[in-house]
N, C-alpha and C positions, 0 to 999 in steps of 0.2 A: 587544864584537863589532866588528870592523873592517868598515865598509861600503864602503870604497874599492875600486876595481877594481885588479886586478893590472897590467893593461896599458892605461892610459888613452890615449885618442886626443887629439892636439893639432894645432891648426892654427896655423902660423906665417905671419905676413904682414908686410908693410912691411919687407922685408929683415931679418927676425928681431926687429923692435922690438915687435911684438904677438904674444902667444901666448895662444891661447884653447882651452879644452877642448871636445871634441865628444862627444856622448853615444852615437853609433853611426856606422856607415859612411855612411849617407845624410846625417846632420848634418855629418859631416866633408866630404863631397863638396860640399854646399851652401855651407858656409863657405869652403872652399878656392876655389871658383869665384866666390864673391861673390853667389850666387843666393839666399842666405838672406833678403835684403830682398825679393826678388821673391815669395817664399812668403807673407810678411806682406801684400803688396799683393794677391795672388790671394785670400787669405783674406778680406780686406776687401771685395773686389769680389763674391765669392760671398755673403758675409753680407748686403751691401746688396741684391743680387738676390733673396735669399730673403725679405727683409723686404717685398718688393713683392708676394708671393704672397697673394692674397685670394680666389682662386677657382681652380677646376680648369683652365680655359683659360689663365689666367696662369701656373699651375704648369707646364703643358706647355711654354709659351714659355720660361719661366725654365730649365726642365730642358734644353731644346734649346740655349739659349744657354750654359749651363754645360758641356754635353757638347761643344759646338764649341770653347769656351775650353780645356777639358782636352785635346781632340784637337790643338789648335794648340800647346799647351805640349809635349805628347809628341812632336809632329813636330819641334819645335825641339830637344828633347833628343836625338832620334834622329840629328840631323845630326852 
């Protein structure tokens, strides 16, 4: 059974020198704009914030911080 896609997505960068496959349209967009590294950084920030949660009041503050971070990212994307 063939598991390859019929129409794979590819990202071409550095004037055609680098060709990379993308798994979906969001992955294609992130790789094409160079934002895929930012996603890894955001994941690390959120992971580190969640490690700090030891009580409910800290959870509320971490949740507010993550909500503000996500709102800022969405505001930048909307530009």
